[in-house]
Structures are given as C-alpha cells and as structure tokens.
N, C-alpha and C positions, 0 to 999 in steps of 0.2 A: 504494500500500500504506500509506503514512503517513497519507493521508486516512482510510482505513478504520480504522486504529488510533485515530486521533483521534476518529472517530465512536463507535467501540466504548467508549473510555474516557469520553467525554462522556455517553453513554447509561448507562454503568455508574454513574458518579458521580451522575447525575440520579435514579437509582432508589434510591440510598442516602439516608440522612438528611442528607447534605451538600447544601446548595442548589446546584443546577447546572441547566443548560439543554441539552437535546439536540436539541430540535426545530429550533432555528436552524441548528445544524450540519448536520442532515439536509437541510433546505431549501436551504442554501447549496451542498451537494454535489450535490443534485438539479439545481439551476439551472446548475451548472458543466458538467454533461453529461459528466463524465469517467468515470463509473461507471454501471452499470446500476441502475435503480431497485430491482429485486429484490434485488441484492447489498447495496445500501445499507439497505433495509428489514430484511433478514435480519441484517445486522451490528448495526444499532441495536437490534433486538429482542433479540438474544442478549446484548448488553451490558446492556440494561435489565432483562432477566429475571435475569441473574446478580447484578446489584446488588440486586434484590429478594430474592434468596436470602440475601444478606448480612443483610438486615433480618430475614428469617424465622429465621436462625440466632441472631441477637441476641435475638429474642423467645423462641425455644425454649430457649436455654441460658444466657443472660446476664441475664435479668430479676431474678435475685437481687441484682443490682447496680444496679437501677433508682433507688435512692435516692442514688446517688453523683453528684457534680458532673459527672464526665466522661461519664456515660451520655447518649447522643445524643437522647433523647426525654424531655420533661418528664412528670411524673406525670399532669398534666391531659391532655396529648395522648394518652398511653397509655390513660388511663381512657376518653376519648371514643372512641378507635378500638376498644377492647375492647367498649364498649357497642354500637357499630355491629355488631361481629362477633357478639356474643351475639344481637342482634336479627335480623340477616339471615343469619348463618352464613357458609358458604364463598362464597355468592353475592355477599357484599360485596366479594370480591376482583375482581369485574367493575369496580369503581371504583378499582382499583389504579393506573390511568393518570392519575387526577385530581390536579391540583395540591393541595398542602397536606395533604389527607386520605389520598391514595393510599399514600404511604410508611409512615405510621403503621399503616395497615391491614395492610400486609405484615408489619410487626413484630407486630401483634396476632395475626395468623394463627399465628405461631410460638408466642406466649404461649398461645394456645388449642389448641396441639398439632395443628394442621391437618396431615394427612398430606402429605408433600413431593410425592408424585405428583400429588395433586389441586391443590395449590398451584401447581405448575409448569404444569399444564394450563390452569387458569383465568387465571393471570397472563400466560402466553404469549399466549393468545387476546386478552386485554384490551389488553396493551401492544403486541402485534403489530398488532392491529386499528387502534389509534390511529395507528401509523406508516403503515399501508396507506392510511388515509383522508388523512393529511397528504401522502403521496406523490401520491395521485390528485388532490388539490386543487392541489398544486404543478404537476403536469403537465397541468392543465386538464381532467381527467376528471370533476370534480364541478362 
C-alpha cells in the first residue's frame, strides 16, 4: 500500500508544475513484481491526471496573479502554451504527457476555459496511454 501511495504522489507531483519524475517509480515497481501492472498503471494515471487538474484550476482561476513572483509559470511559458492551445485547440492536450510543454499546456487549457469534462477525457487518455506503453515496454510486450 505504501508503494502505491508513493507512486500516486510521484505521479501527482510530476503532473504539476513542480519538477518531478514518475516514470522511474512506475518502472521500479513494475520490475519488483509486487503489484499488478494494471493497478500500478491505474494508480499512476489517477495521480497524474489529478495533478493536471491542479494546473487547469490554476489556469482557470488564478491567472490574474500570473505577474506575481510566486506564480509557478513564467509569462513566456504561459504565452507559448496559450499559442499552442489557440493553434491546435483541445487536441493539444494529447501532448499533455510530454516533458517541458505538457504541464504548461494543462495550465493553458484552464486559461482558455476548456470544459473540465473534455479536459479530463483527453488528459486521461494521453497520460494513461503513456503509462500503458511504459508498462508494456517494461514487461517486454513492445
């Protein structure tokens, strides 16, 4: 149970604007063989999606404070992510799993007032898909 909580929080933090790594934790737990791959993938996906919801909420409700020092995204990052979002729309959320640009994209989705239901659907597919591929590769299926 502690391992699953650790994975959940690693995935949660990795999805927020705080630099963190969840893939290494998932691979380590998969290799240990102590839990089912499905349970690990579901746990990592849940944590990662909920972390992205934090970004969406920041974008939706707190961008009035974007000029403050404590705001977790620079104006340049926010501007770049908003540009992607304006160009590709909600389909840009398929890149929410990507390093560096994925987290600001989820924040931009909130800024652009993306409906939460569509945000959750696309981000869950994107982030869950990444973990499924990682689990399959770790277990020798790819």
